[in-house]
N, C-alpha and C positions, 0 to 999 in steps of 0.2 A: 921747088918748094910748094908744098900745099897746105892749106889751113882750113880747118873745119870750124865754122861759126854756128852758133845757136842764135836764132832770130825769133822773136816773139812778134807776130804780125797782128795788126790792128786793121782789119779790111774795112771797107766802105767809108774811109776817112774823109773829111772835107779837104784836108791839106796834106800832101805828101812830105813827111819829115822822118827823121830818125834821132835815136839817142842811145848812147852806150849805157848799158846796165852794169857791166864789168868789162874786163879786157877782151873777152871772147863771146860776149852776149850782146846783141843789138835788139832794140825795139823800134820796129818800122811801121809807120802808118802809111797805108796805100790808098790811092783814090780808085778802087775797083771793087765790085761786089764778090762776095764769097761764093760764087756759082760758076759752074763748068771750068774751073781752073783759072779764071780771070784775075783773081787776087795773086795767085802763084805767078802768072805771067807778068803782071805789073811788078810784082816784088823782084823778079830776075831783071826785068827791064831797068828798074830803078837802081838796083846794085851795080849793073853793067855801066850805067851812066855815071854813077858816083865814083866807081873805081876805075873807069876808063878801060873797060873790057868789053869783048864780044859776049852777048847773051849765051852762046855756045860754050863759053869757058866756064860758066857757072853750072855746078851740078847739084841739084836738090836730092839729098840721099834719104831723107825722112820727113814726115809731117806734111805730106801731100794734102791730106784732109784735116789738118790740125792748125791751131794757131801757132804751135811751137814747131818750127821747122829747123833743120840742119842742112847747111849748104857747104860745098867744098869749092874753095877759091884758089886759082893758081898763083897766089901771092903769099909771102910771109905776113905774119901779124903786124909787124912793124910797118910794112908797106900799106896794108889795110888802113891802119891808124893814121898814116900819113895823108892818104887819099881822102879818108872819112874822119876828120878830126872831131 
């Protein structure tokens, strides 16, 4: 099972945190600047940590240069919500 999530990213935040905007949309604050892909790398690392996945299991399919990103995760939406309440 795979799930596509939409993520609104706030880069260069003081503190890493997340909150659900709706059932399949996250807002994530990452502690990395928006340059040379650093915020994207931090986003993937934070998601992997929260979801207990390898970074290689997370695929960013759109929004590489935008604050609105779409990622594919190898989990059901229910599993994602259990791991990231």
